[in-house]
N, C-alpha and C positions, 0 to 999 in steps of 0.2 A: 541577824535576820536570816532565815532559811534561804538557801539557793539551791535551786534544782541542778543536779549534776550537769545537766545539758549547757547551763549558762555559766559554770564555774570558769572555763577559760577566759571568758570575757571579764568576769568579775575579778579575776586575778590580775588581768592587765588594768583594770580600773584601780586596783589597790596601788600599782606602780604609778598611775597617773595621779592619784591622790597624793602619794608621797612626794612627787615632783611639785605639786601645788604647795605643799607644806614647805619643802625646801626653798622654794621661790619666796614664800611669804616670811618665814623666818630669816632666812638669808638677808633679804632686803631690809628688814626691820633692824637686824643686827649690825649690818654693815652695808649702807646704801652707797657704797664707792663704785667707781667705774670698773675696778678690778672684779668686785663681786658680780656685778651686772654682766661682764663678759663671761665670767665662770658659768654663770647660771644660763646664759644664752647659749653657751656650748652643750650644757646639759639638755636643754630643751632640744636643741638640734640632734643630739644623740637619741633622745627618747622619740622624737618624731620618726626618724629613720628606724630604729629598732622596733618599735611597737605601734606608735599611734596611726601612722598612715596604713599599716596593715589591718590595724584594729578597725579602723573606719570602713575599709574595704570588706572586711568579713560582716560587719553590720549591714552595711548597704547592699551587698551582694547576696547574703545568705539570709540573716536574721529578719530585717526589716520586710523584704518581700514575702516572707513565709508567715509573718504575723500581721501583715497589714489588714487582711480581710476579717480578723477576729477581735481587733481592739475596738473599744468603744469610739475612739476617735483616732484616725489616722493622722490628724493634725500634728500629734506629738512626735510622730516619725519624721514629718516634713520639718519640723523646727529642729530636731536633732540633726538632720542632714544639713539644714541651713548653718548650725553651730559647727559641724564638721568643716564646711568651707570656710567659715569665719576663723577657725582655729588654724587651717592651713595658711590663710593669707597672714595671720599674726605671726606665725613661725616664720614665713618669708620676711615679713617686716623687721622682726627681732633679728634675723640673719644679717640684714642689710643695714641695720640701724647703727648710727653713730652714737657716741657716748651719752649725750643728753637725752635722747629719746628711748634709750634702751629699758630704763627702769620702768616707765610707765607702760610700756609695751609688754613687759614681763608681767607686771601687775595685773594687766588686763587679761593676758593669757591665762595665767594661774587661776583668776577669779572664774573666767569662762569655763575652763577645764573642770574645775571644781563643781560648778553649778550644772554641767552637762553630765558628769558622771553620777551626781547625786539624783538627777532626774531619771537616768537610765536605771540605776539600782532600786530607787525607792518607788518608782511610778511605773516605768516600763517593764522591768523584770517581774515586778511583783503581778501586774495584769497579766503578762505572758504566762506565769505560773498558775494563774487562777482560771485562764481561759482556753489555754491549748492543751488537748488531750495529752495524757502521759505518753502514749505510744508515738504520737506526732512530735512531742517535745524530745524523746528519745532519738528519734530519727533526725531532727534538727540538730540535737547536740553532736551526733555523729559527724554531720557535714561541718559544723563549726569547728569542732575539735580537729578534724582533718585540715581544714583551711588555715587554722591558726598555726598548726604544726608546719604547714607548707611555707607560710609567708611570714610568719612572726612567732617563732617558737617561744613558749612560756617557760620562763625560768624562774628560780627563786631569787636571783641576783638581779637587782635594779640595773636597767640598761646602761646607765651612766657610772656604774660602780666598776672599776678596773681591778679591784683587789681580788 
């Protein structure tokens, strides 16, 4: 799928998020143990601090306000913001969960994150690319890039990969 350069920093982070959802899904299917759930909970916490919270901030402070007036329906933005809050709550619940409730919380988080990213990539970003003028998209991209570098630097390494 073509992605305008202005949105690539966010799409790059989406790739990291999708990698986490796959890790959760495959990890729990292969080993639904307490140890695996604890390990995955730690990876979620690392990802949240390293990228997710900053990513939500970039979208809510820069991207969403800039495009709200040009979208066919700003309802999608409201839904995406509501999902940000829901994911933040799930991350808190996962962090404080005891062993029995960790697995369903991880599954719920992974499913929500996957759905959220796919909505942004397939619907929101496509509409933005179609409706925002190239010059405006370029300016928006500069703002996004600067904010991403400031609060959550994009790297090729996954946030939970210590190697």
